[in-house]
PLY file of the C-alpha trace (Angstrom):
ply
format ascii 1.0
element vertex 251
property float x
property float y
property float z
element edge 250
property int vertex1
property int vertex2
end_header
54.26 -73.28 21.60
54.67 -76.36 23.38
56.17 -74.63 26.07
53.02 -72.82 26.57
51.00 -76.33 26.21
53.09 -78.06 28.85
52.73 -75.74 31.55
49.05 -76.41 31.10
49.26 -79.68 31.84
48.75 -80.92 35.10
51.59 -82.89 36.99
49.80 -84.04 40.06
46.73 -85.85 38.62
47.13 -88.49 36.18
43.48 -88.74 35.57
43.40 -85.12 34.30
46.21 -85.37 32.56
45.43 -87.94 30.19
41.99 -86.03 29.73
44.42 -83.37 28.35
46.64 -85.49 26.68
43.56 -86.92 24.81
41.67 -83.20 23.95
45.04 -82.16 23.33
45.81 -84.89 20.37
42.28 -84.15 19.01
43.20 -80.72 18.02
46.84 -80.60 17.34
49.74 -82.39 15.14
51.16 -85.87 17.02
54.67 -84.28 16.79
53.61 -81.30 18.93
52.04 -83.20 21.29
54.88 -85.89 21.67
57.21 -82.38 22.18
54.66 -80.82 24.71
54.53 -84.34 26.78
58.66 -84.29 26.62
58.42 -80.52 28.01
56.16 -81.54 30.80
58.09 -84.43 32.17
60.77 -81.93 32.39
59.11 -79.01 33.74
57.60 -81.02 36.39
61.06 -81.75 38.10
61.38 -78.27 38.09
60.93 -75.66 40.76
57.68 -74.21 40.34
59.21 -70.86 40.67
60.39 -71.37 37.38
57.39 -71.56 35.23
56.82 -67.73 34.83
60.58 -67.47 33.32
59.69 -70.33 30.84
56.41 -68.12 29.79
58.59 -64.87 29.31
61.05 -67.20 27.26
58.45 -68.43 25.21
56.58 -64.90 24.70
58.88 -63.33 22.24
59.04 -66.29 19.91
55.39 -66.76 20.13
55.05 -62.88 19.14
57.10 -63.27 15.95
53.71 -65.65 14.75
50.89 -64.13 12.64
47.87 -63.07 14.81
46.01 -66.13 14.02
48.19 -68.32 15.23
48.93 -66.34 18.51
45.03 -66.70 19.33
45.55 -70.38 18.76
48.20 -70.63 21.39
45.30 -69.01 23.64
42.79 -71.10 22.93
44.38 -74.29 23.08
45.85 -73.20 26.29
42.07 -72.64 27.37
40.99 -75.77 26.08
43.57 -77.81 28.06
42.81 -75.72 31.26
38.84 -76.61 30.50
39.68 -80.09 30.40
40.74 -80.00 33.90
37.07 -79.74 34.80
38.65 -76.49 37.50
40.29 -73.52 37.41
43.44 -73.49 39.62
45.65 -70.16 40.53
48.44 -71.36 38.22
46.31 -71.96 35.01
44.23 -68.64 36.03
47.87 -66.78 35.80
49.15 -68.36 33.16
46.39 -67.57 30.90
46.07 -64.19 32.20
49.44 -63.57 31.50
50.01 -65.41 28.22
46.89 -63.28 26.75
47.95 -59.86 27.96
51.97 -60.52 26.86
50.35 -61.55 23.37
47.59 -58.89 22.47
50.46 -56.94 21.29
50.18 -59.35 18.25
46.84 -60.21 18.31
45.64 -56.82 18.21
48.58 -54.59 17.26
46.21 -51.33 16.71
45.04 -51.55 20.36
45.39 -48.98 22.79
44.64 -48.37 26.64
43.38 -45.13 27.38
43.17 -43.68 30.84
39.53 -43.64 31.77
39.98 -43.63 35.78
42.23 -40.91 37.33
40.73 -41.11 41.17
40.81 -44.26 43.66
37.22 -43.95 44.33
36.82 -44.70 40.39
38.20 -47.90 40.90
37.81 -48.80 44.63
35.63 -51.77 44.59
38.25 -53.37 41.88
41.38 -52.42 44.19
39.23 -54.42 47.11
38.75 -57.31 45.13
42.18 -57.84 43.95
43.63 -57.13 47.63
40.96 -59.94 48.47
42.11 -62.11 46.62
45.83 -61.63 47.08
45.18 -62.03 50.88
43.47 -65.07 50.42
45.79 -66.92 48.51
48.35 -65.50 51.01
46.54 -67.90 53.78
45.72 -70.74 51.69
46.74 -72.87 54.28
44.40 -75.55 56.39
45.57 -73.88 59.55
45.14 -69.97 58.49
42.75 -68.24 60.30
39.79 -66.06 58.78
41.37 -63.38 61.49
44.95 -63.86 59.49
43.43 -63.24 56.12
41.22 -60.57 57.28
44.23 -58.63 58.97
46.32 -59.00 55.75
43.38 -57.85 53.56
43.17 -54.68 55.94
46.76 -53.77 56.01
46.86 -53.78 52.13
43.71 -51.40 51.72
45.35 -49.12 53.67
48.05 -48.27 52.11
45.80 -47.46 48.95
45.61 -43.77 48.12
42.87 -41.74 50.49
42.33 -45.07 52.04
41.01 -43.32 55.07
38.35 -41.44 53.00
36.61 -44.65 51.69
34.66 -47.30 52.71
36.38 -50.45 54.26
35.03 -53.89 54.67
36.26 -55.59 57.61
36.83 -59.08 56.00
37.86 -59.27 52.24
35.20 -59.60 49.67
33.79 -63.16 47.95
34.83 -63.42 44.23
36.14 -65.94 41.81
38.44 -65.40 38.97
35.88 -64.12 36.16
35.16 -61.52 38.94
39.17 -60.64 39.45
40.12 -60.80 35.73
37.13 -58.31 35.01
38.56 -55.87 37.89
42.27 -56.07 36.31
40.63 -55.20 32.65
38.91 -52.25 34.61
42.40 -51.07 36.46
44.31 -51.40 33.38
42.49 -48.34 32.63
43.65 -46.00 35.46
46.41 -43.61 35.31
49.56 -45.24 36.09
49.97 -44.09 39.26
46.64 -45.47 40.67
48.04 -48.75 38.90
51.17 -48.75 40.67
49.60 -47.76 44.09
47.63 -50.95 43.72
50.59 -53.07 42.81
52.75 -51.65 45.84
49.26 -52.57 48.52
49.24 -56.02 47.09
53.43 -56.24 47.57
52.90 -55.14 51.44
49.71 -57.51 51.50
52.09 -60.29 50.41
55.13 -59.24 52.55
53.35 -58.90 55.49
54.62 -61.84 57.32
58.33 -61.79 55.55
57.28 -64.98 53.59
56.77 -65.20 49.82
55.03 -68.36 48.37
55.75 -69.03 45.14
51.50 -69.05 44.60
51.60 -65.51 45.85
54.41 -64.62 43.74
52.93 -65.66 40.75
49.40 -64.18 40.99
51.47 -60.72 42.33
53.72 -60.78 38.97
50.27 -61.62 37.00
48.67 -58.51 38.22
51.90 -56.28 38.02
52.18 -57.37 34.13
48.79 -56.86 33.63
48.79 -53.44 34.75
52.00 -52.87 32.89
53.89 -51.92 36.53
57.30 -52.95 37.09
57.75 -56.15 39.10
58.57 -55.36 42.70
62.30 -56.23 43.52
61.59 -58.53 46.02
60.20 -61.05 43.48
63.68 -61.02 41.60
64.44 -65.32 41.38
67.94 -64.82 42.26
66.72 -63.45 45.85
64.90 -66.70 46.31
61.22 -67.04 47.12
59.99 -69.04 50.61
57.96 -71.94 49.70
56.97 -72.39 53.25
54.87 -69.86 55.22
54.01 -68.87 58.86
50.53 -69.66 59.57
50.26 -66.28 61.62
51.43 -63.04 60.27
53.69 -60.77 62.33
52.20 -57.72 63.86
54.35 -55.14 64.17
0 1
1 2
2 3
3 4
4 5
5 6
6 7
7 8
8 9
9 10
10 11
11 12
12 13
13 14
14 15
15 16
16 17
17 18
18 19
19 20
20 21
21 22
22 23
23 24
24 25
25 26
26 27
27 28
28 29
29 30
30 31
31 32
32 33
33 34
34 35
35 36
36 37
37 38
38 39
39 40
40 41
41 42
42 43
43 44
44 45
45 46
46 47
47 48
48 49
49 50
50 51
51 52
52 53
53 54
54 55
55 56
56 57
57 58
58 59
59 60
60 61
61 62
62 63
63 64
64 65
65 66
66 67
67 68
68 69
69 70
70 71
71 72
72 73
73 74
74 75
75 76
76 77
77 78
78 79
79 80
80 81
81 82
82 83
83 84
84 85
85 86
86 87
87 88
88 89
89 90
90 91
91 92
92 93
93 94
94 95
95 96
96 97
97 98
98 99
99 100
100 101
101 102
102 103
103 104
104 105
105 106
106 107
107 108
108 109
109 110
110 111
111 112
112 113
113 114
114 115
115 116
116 117
117 118
118 119
119 120
120 121
121 122
122 123
123 124
124 125
125 126
126 127
127 128
128 129
129 130
130 131
131 132
132 133
133 134
134 135
135 136
136 137
137 138
138 139
139 140
140 141
141 142
142 143
143 144
144 145
145 146
146 147
147 148
148 149
149 150
150 151
151 152
152 153
153 154
154 155
155 156
156 157
157 158
158 159
159 160
160 161
161 162
162 163
163 164
164 165
165 166
166 167
167 168
168 169
169 170
170 171
171 172
172 173
173 174
174 175
175 176
176 177
177 178
178 179
179 180
180 181
181 182
182 183
183 184
184 185
185 186
186 187
187 188
188 189
189 190
190 191
191 192
192 193
193 194
194 195
195 196
196 197
197 198
198 199
199 200
200 201
201 202
202 203
203 204
204 205
205 206
206 207
207 208
208 209
209 210
210 211
211 212
212 213
213 214
214 215
215 216
216 217
217 218
218 219
219 220
220 221
221 222
222 223
223 224
224 225
225 226
226 227
227 228
228 229
229 230
230 231
231 232
232 233
233 234
234 235
235 236
236 237
237 238
238 239
239 240
240 241
241 242
242 243
243 244
244 245
245 246
246 247
247 248
248 249
249 250
């Protein structure tokens, strides 16, 4: 649990971290708080790419706890995120993965049945997910709206029957709440459709042959939520570039 909480602590803004720690001391035992702070200090010195593997290490142990304890972890992480006053991409990814991975323990009788069998039924949700991926990949100050739109459209054309659907020229405007709702809907699509969406996201990410750790984290979270294989290029042993070119290569 200390690993999960440590990953939610802000390591860049000390004022925000102090707010989070003050809240944590009100709701958790002192020994857990101290262990969380100790781990947070260690994690802050690591490559950001190690954060999701740490979640993967913690989840199997957390799953051994009761449903109530698993819910407590998710609620506590959510409380730490709320204490920051805003929702960062990393905090969105962390909460999404934790909640999804702990669901079998929180609600063991829950099942996912197929509700959507055609791309038409989930087209708006697919566009929204690709919109976020395109923007995350071009979030640096010198990125142009043209670069973002090009990455978005390239991903859209990878979707099934894209030529038959209405395609906006630029990414949709959305927030993390809307993204979560779309991902929840996409979970009820057929495995083939879900894999096609993940592949389109991967194509958008790889368009400029560079992958930031933010792109990698979000793409992994999307793949995990849709229960699809993680794209092989996200294998940490192959490395992920932390630098990104400002303009995608158009070839």
